[in-house]
N, C-alpha and C positions, 0 to 999 in steps of 0.2 A: 968240519964236523957236520954230520947229517942234520937236516932240520928236525926239530923236536915236535912231537905230536901233543905235548903238554905245555902249550904256550898261550900267551894272551891273544894269539892270532885266531883262536877259536876255542870251542869247548874241548876238554880232554877226550881222548878216544879210549874206549874200553874194549877189552877182548872178552867175548862171550861165547860160550859153547851152548848151543840150543839143541835139545832133543825134540824131534817132531814125530808124531804118530802118522797113521795113514788117514787119508781123506780122499774122497772121490775127486779125480782130476788134479791131484797134487803133483803129478809129474815125476814121482819117484819110480824107480825101476820095478818092473813086474816081479812079484814075489818078495819084495822088500816089506819088512814089518814097520819100518820107520827109518829115521836117519839122524845123524849128528851134523850140525852145521857150525862151522867156525866163523864167527862174525866179528866185524869191527864196527863200533857204533859211537858216534859223538854224542855227548850229553853233558849237562852241567854237573851231573853226578851219575853214579852207576844205576840208580833207580830209574832215572829218565832214559838212559841208554837202553835198559831192559824193556821199558814200556814201548819205546819207539821201535825196537827190534821186533817185539812180539806183534805190534800193530802192522808192521810192514810184512812180516811173514804170513799173518792171517790174510792180509790183503792179496798176497801172492797165491793164496789157496792152500797154504800149509796149515798143519795143526800142531802148534807149539805145545809141548807138555812140560818141559823143565828148562830152566836157564841157569847156568853156572857162570859166575863172573871171575875173571882172572886179573882184573885191575887195569890200570893205565900203563902206558909205556914205562913211565918212571917207576911205578910199583913193580912191574915185571922185571925191569933191569936190576932193581934193588934186590930182587929175589934170585938173581942169577940166571934169568931166562936169556937165551940167545935169540935175538931178533935180527933176521937178515934184511938185506936191502929191499927185497921184494915185499916182505911182510910190512916193513916200515912204509913203503910206498903206498900200500893199500890203506894203512892207518892214516897217512897224510891225506889221501883222497877222501876217506870218511870224514876227516876233520874239515877239509877245504870245502866239501860239498854238503856238509852237515847231513851226512847220509849213513845208511846201514849198508855195509859191504859184506856179502857172503863170500868168504875167501875159499872155503872148502866144504864139500858135502860128502859124507860117508854113509852110504845106505847100510841098514841092518837087515840081516837075513836070519831066519830061525835055523836053517840047515845049510851050513857053508858048503857041504859036499855037492849040493845041487847046483851051485852057482860057480 
């Protein structure tokens, strides 16, 4: 059985989708209007995970606009989500390091035909 990210070994890990806007020096691709970031963050509860994620992203020069929470591993599995080994490994890393892991970044463009 794979290790659980919802154990007494550390705080639970929450899956968060963060939308960011543009800010000078943010590192987003030229022409992007913002981005969606899939993040995994450890916290005693979802509110703490959100606060930590927003703080880390601001420190990295990004401009968080909105955060949607998708719950812990146990909650996602109960809802029927498929969590592969790579995703679980990133979640375990977030828990083990008490960190925020940005797993995926998808930039937004206003006109897709230009890109």
